[in-house]
C-alpha positions in Angstrom: 11.0 -16.3 2.1 12.2 -13.7 4.6 10.8 -10.3 4.2 13.4 -7.5 4.5 12.2 -3.9 4.9 14.0 -0.6 4.9 14.7 1.5 8.0 16.1 5.0 7.6 15.5 5.6 11.3 14.6 3.8 14.4 10.9 4.9 14.0 10.8 3.4 10.5 12.5 0.3 11.9 9.8 -0.1 14.5 7.1 0.4 11.8 8.7 -2.2 9.6 8.5 -4.8 12.5 5.0 -3.7 13.5 3.8 -4.3 9.9 5.4 -7.7 9.5 9.0 -7.5 8.4 11.1 -10.5 9.4 14.2 -8.4 9.1 15.2 -4.8 8.4 18.3 -3.0 7.2 19.7 0.3 8.6 22.6 2.4 7.5 26.0 2.4 9.2 26.8 6.1 9.6 29.4 7.3 7.1 29.6 4.1 5.1 26.2 3.4 3.5 24.6 4.3 0.1 21.9 6.4 1.7 23.9 9.0 3.6 20.9 11.2 4.2 18.9 8.3 5.6 21.4 7.3 8.3 19.9 7.5 11.7 21.4 9.7 14.4 20.2 7.1 16.9 22.9 4.6 17.8 22.7 1.2 16.1 22.2 -0.4 19.5 18.7 1.1 19.7 17.9 -0.6 16.4 19.3 -3.9 17.7 17.1 -3.5 20.9 14.0 -3.0 18.7 14.9 -6.1 16.7 15.4 -8.3 19.8 12.3 -7.0 21.4 10.3 -7.9 18.3 12.1 -11.2 17.8 13.3 -10.1 14.3 16.6 -9.6 12.5 18.6 -6.4 11.8 21.2 -5.9 9.1 23.6 -2.9 8.8 24.3 -1.4 5.4 28.0 -0.7 5.0 27.7 -0.7 1.2 29.4 2.5 -0.1 32.4 2.2 -2.3 35.4 3.3 -0.2 38.7 5.0 -0.7 41.9 4.3 1.4 41.1 7.2 3.7 37.7 5.7 4.4 39.3 2.4 5.3 41.4 4.2 7.9 38.4 5.4 9.7 36.4 2.2 9.4 38.0 0.2 12.4 36.6 2.5 15.1 33.1 2.2 13.7 33.4 -1.6 13.5 34.8 -1.7 17.0 31.8 0.2 18.2 29.5 -2.2 16.3 31.1 -5.2 17.9 29.4 -4.2 21.2 26.0 -4.7 19.5 24.3 -7.8 18.2 23.8 -7.1 14.5 22.7 -10.2 12.5 24.4 -9.2 9.2 26.5 -6.6 7.5 25.8 -5.6 3.9 28.9 -4.7 1.9 29.7 -4.0 -1.7 33.4 -3.2 -1.5 35.5 -6.3 -1.3 38.3 -4.3 0.4 36.3 -4.2 3.7 35.9 -8.0 4.0 39.1 -8.6 6.0 38.6 -5.8 8.5 34.9 -6.7 9.0 35.9 -10.3 9.7 38.4 -9.1 12.2 36.1 -7.0 14.2 32.8 -8.8 13.6 33.7 -12.4 13.3 30.2 -13.8 14.2 28.2 -11.4 12.0 26.9 -12.7 8.7 28.4 -11.2 5.5 25.8 -10.1 2.9 26.8 -9.0 -0.5 25.1 -5.8 -1.8 23.5 -5.7 -5.2 25.9 -2.8 -5.8 28.7 -5.4 -6.2 27.1 -6.5 -9.5 27.1 -10.3 -8.9 25.6 -11.9 -12.0 26.7 -15.6 -12.1 27.2 -18.7 -10.1 31.0 -18.6 -10.5 31.1 -15.2 -8.8 28.8 -16.5 -6.0 31.2 -19.3 -5.3 34.1 -16.8 -5.0 32.1 -14.7 -2.5 31.1 -17.8 -0.7 34.8 -18.7 -0.2 35.4 -15.3 1.1 32.8 -15.9 3.8 29.6 -14.5 2.4 26.5 -16.3 3.5 24.0 -14.2 1.4 24.1 -12.6 -2.0 21.8 -9.8 -3.3 22.3 -10.4 -7.0 22.5 -7.6 -9.6 19.1 -6.3 -10.3 19.6 -7.0 -14.0 19.0 -10.7 -13.6 15.8 -12.5 -14.5 14.0 -15.0 -12.2 15.3 -17.9 -14.4 18.9 -16.6 -14.0 18.4 -16.3 -10.3 17.0 -19.8 -10.2 20.0 -21.2 -12.1 22.4 -19.6 -9.5 20.4 -21.1 -6.7 20.6 -24.6 -8.3 24.3 -24.2 -8.9 25.2 -22.9 -5.4 22.4 -24.0 -3.1 24.4 -23.4 0.1 24.4 -19.5 -0.4 21.3 -17.6 0.4 19.8 -15.3 -2.3 18.0 -12.0 -1.5 16.1 -10.2 -4.3 14.7 -6.7 -4.5 10.9 -6.8 -5.1 9.8 -3.2 -4.6 11.0 0.4 -4.7 13.0 2.8 -6.8 15.2 1.6 -9.7 18.4 3.1 -11.1 19.0 3.7 -14.8 22.7 2.7 -14.4 23.9 -0.8 -14.3 23.7 -2.1 -10.8 23.4 1.5 -9.6 26.9 2.4 -10.6 26.1 5.9 -11.9 28.3 8.9 -12.4 25.6 11.4 -13.5 25.3 12.8 -10.0 29.1 13.3 -9.6 29.3 14.9 -13.0 26.3 17.2 -12.7 26.0 17.9 -9.0 29.4 16.9 -7.5 27.6 14.4 -5.3 28.7 10.7 -5.6 26.0 8.2 -6.0 28.5 5.4 -5.2 29.2 7.0 -1.8 25.7 7.6 -0.6 25.1 11.1 -1.8 23.1 10.8 -5.1 21.3 13.9 -6.3 19.1 11.8 -8.5 19.7 13.8 -11.7 18.2 11.0 -13.7 14.8 12.3 -12.5 15.5 15.7 -14.1 14.1 16.8 -17.4 16.5 16.7 -20.3 16.4 18.0 -23.9 18.2 16.0 -26.7 20.4 18.5 -28.6 22.4 16.3 -31.0 22.5 12.8 -32.4 25.9 11.6 -33.7 24.9 8.2 -34.9 23.6 8.4 -38.5 20.6 6.2 -39.1 20.0 5.5 -35.4 17.3 7.4 -33.7 16.2 7.7 -30.1 12.5 8.5 -29.7 11.9 11.5 -27.4 8.5 12.5 -26.2 8.7 16.0 -24.7 6.5 17.4 -22.0 6.7 20.7 -20.1 10.2 21.9 -20.9 11.9 18.6 -21.4 11.7 14.9 -21.0 12.5 12.3 -18.3 14.3 9.9 -20.7 16.7 8.7 -17.9 14.1 8.3 -15.1 13.4 4.6 -14.4 10.1 3.3 -13.3 9.7 1.9 -9.9 9.8 -1.9 -9.2 6.7 -3.8 -8.1 7.0 -7.6 -8.1 4.1 -8.5 -5.8 2.6 -10.7 -8.5 6.0 -12.6 -9.0 6.3 -13.8 -5.4 5.2 -17.4 -6.3 7.9 -17.5 -9.1 10.6 -16.2 -6.8 9.7 -18.8 -4.2 9.8 -21.5 -6.9 13.2 -20.3 -8.0 14.5 -20.8 -4.4 14.9 -17.2 -3.3 15.5 -17.0 0.4 14.6 -13.4 1.1 12.8 -10.6 -0.7 13.7 -6.9 -0.1 11.9 -3.6 -0.2 13.9 -0.5 -1.2 13.3 2.8 0.5 15.4 3.9 3.5 14.9 7.5 2.3 11.1 7.1 2.3 8.6 7.7 5.0 7.3 5.4 7.8 4.0 5.4 5.9 5.6 4.0 2.8 7.4 1.4 4.9 4.1 0.3 6.6 2.0 0.0 3.4 4.7 -1.8 1.4 5.7 -4.1 4.3 2.0 -5.0 5.1 1.3 -5.8 1.5 4.2 -8.1 0.9 3.8 -9.7 4.3 0.2 -10.7 3.5 1.1 -12.1 0.1 4.0 -14.1 1.5 1.8 -15.4 4.3 -0.8 -16.5 1.6 2.0 -18.4 -0.2 2.7 -20.2 3.1 -0.9 -21.3 3.3 -2.1 -18.8 5.9 -5.8 -18.1 5.1 -5.7 -14.4 4.0 -9.1 -13.3 2.4 -8.6 -12.6 -1.3 -10.3 -9.2 -1.0 -7.8 -8.3 1.7 -4.9 -9.2 -0.6 -6.5 -7.2 -3.4 -6.9 -4.2 -1.1 -3.3 -4.3 0.1 -2.0 -4.6 -3.5 -4.1 -1.6 -4.5 -2.6 0.4 -1.7 0.8 0.2 -3.5 -0.6 2.3 -6.3 -1.6 5.0 -3.7 2.0 5.5 -2.7 4.2 8.0 -4.6 5.6 6.1 -7.6 6.9 6.7 -11.0 4.8 4.1 -12.7 5.5 0.4 -11.9 7.5 -2.3 -13.7 8.5 -5.8 -12.8 12.0 -4.8 -13.8 14.3 -7.5 -15.3 12.7 -10.3 -13.3 10.4 -11.0 -16.2 10.6 -10.0 -19.9 8.8 -6.7 -19.7 9.0 -3.8 -22.1 8.3 -1.4 -19.3 11.7 -1.9 -17.7 13.2 0.1 -20.6 10.4 2.6 -20.7 11.1 5.8 -18.8 8.7 7.2 -16.3 6.5 10.0 -17.6 5.9 11.6 -14.2 5.1 10.8 -10.6 1.8 9.5 -9.1 1.6 11.5 -6.0 0.7 9.9 -2.7 -3.0 9.9 -2.0 -2.8 9.9 1.8 -1.0 11.9 4.5 0.2 10.3 7.7 -1.5 12.1 10.6 -0.3 10.1 13.6 1.0 6.8 14.9 -0.7 5.0 17.7 1.8 4.4 20.5 -0.4 2.6 23.1 -3.7 2.3 24.9 -4.5 4.6 27.7 -7.9 3.3 28.6 -10.6 1.1 26.8 -11.2 2.8 23.5 -8.6 5.6 24.1 -5.3 5.4 22.3 -2.2 7.6 22.7 -0.8 9.2 19.6 2.5 10.5 18.2 1.1 13.3 16.1 2.7 14.0 12.7 0.2 16.4 11.2 -2.9 18.2 12.4 -6.1 16.2 13.0 -9.3 18.2 13.1 -12.1 16.9 15.2 -14.8 15.2 13.0 -12.4 14.9 10.1 -12.6 11.6 8.1 -9.6 9.4 8.9 -8.5 5.9 8.1 -6.9 3.5 10.6 -4.2 1.4 9.0 -3.6 -1.5 11.3 -0.7 -3.9 11.3 -1.8 -7.3 9.9 -5.4 -6.3 9.6 -7.7 -4.6 7.1 -7.8 -0.8 7.1 -10.8 0.9 8.8 -11.9 3.7 6.5 -13.9 6.9 7.0 -13.8 7.2 10.8 -14.9 10.5 12.2 -12.0 11.7 14.4 -12.6 12.2 18.2 -9.5 13.8 19.6 -8.6 14.2 23.3 -6.0 16.1 25.1 -3.6 14.7 27.7 -6.3 15.2 30.4 -8.9 13.2 28.5 -10.9 16.3 27.4 -12.3 16.5 23.8 -10.5 19.2 21.8 -11.1 20.7 18.3 -7.8 19.4 16.9 -4.5 17.6 17.6 -1.3 19.2 16.4 2.2 18.0 15.8 4.3 17.7 18.9 1.5 17.8 21.4 0.2 15.0 23.7 -3.1 13.8 22.3 -5.3 10.7 22.2 -7.8 9.2 19.8 -11.1 7.8 21.0 -12.6 5.0 18.9 -14.5 1.7 19.3 -12.0 -0.1 17.0 -9.2 -2.2 18.4 -5.9 -0.5 17.5 -2.6 -2.2 18.0 0.5 -0.1 18.8 1.9 1.1 15.5 -1.4 1.7 13.8 -1.2 4.6 11.4 -3.8 7.4 11.3 -4.1 8.8 7.9 -6.2 11.4 6.0 -6.8 12.2 2.4 -4.1 14.3 0.8 -3.8 14.2 -3.0 -5.7 12.6 -5.8 -3.5 10.4 -8.0 -2.4 12.2 -11.2 0.1 11.4 -13.9 
């Protein structure tokens, strides 16, 4: 199975590849469902990263569009035709003809937002030129397997990790109604995460249980998806690619989630991954910010209908990213947060176990030991450990609380 990771910026794209993604997806400015995650960097930089890493890159053009949007689409596609994207992810069937005209060699992938739930629909999309379908999230593994058996020539890509939406296939109007921001056009305000109070029930004899906490209840807030334990079932069902949600999330999230799913997929392929390493990576998912996990609709699971009761805050803070080696045991840093000399840090390495509890030795650009490294400066880290480029330096931040 191909592992597809989110990239809300070129930095996150690079992190995704460093930590084992086979492919990544990045927003096409003005036309994706994560308007605030679209990178200011040209898409060609992302393509360059993909080619240098020997990986694939998909562009998300998955917003629902109006006629005025279609008028401004051709110049964007003409620009994209100069680059070498591997695929375009679309949800609006109205863009197919114009995408085919400007990008005839680029694969067409159908977004989960298109709400494809059966083999008959897959055949229609196949005949329109789609080579890959991301089915509606409401399907079970058995239903996905049935589609694969019925239309084996079309690839299937399934979400396995990240935020879930309380609306069917993400088609939500709460944000438009309450905040005048359209979720279907990349500008969701996430009002489902707000606290609500139930004021009236108009269906006699039918009751909706509400458990109230401080000032309200999160009855509309979905739990997050985590299907790490279902990878063998997805492989058996014939799934071609598994996908991590999160273009709005941090490079740290991308690294931890990608490394975990990479290791588990490799283990399925027969690569000897130590069981304790797999268990460590899996446990790291619980140290990312999350709203409580569920396997979603993939398996019969009561938690898919149970709202989240809060957020588990992230246990660690990203301090720096290793960019290269200056000398034996000395590594250059892109500093994200302050690193105090002697502070206890962890070194999260691509494809290798995390080194925990290292006492930080920080150098300035001239190689002199300093008391701290700060964001935006030129600093190095001295350590005996072998650190590939892309290694994350992290420190303790929060303890996990519900």
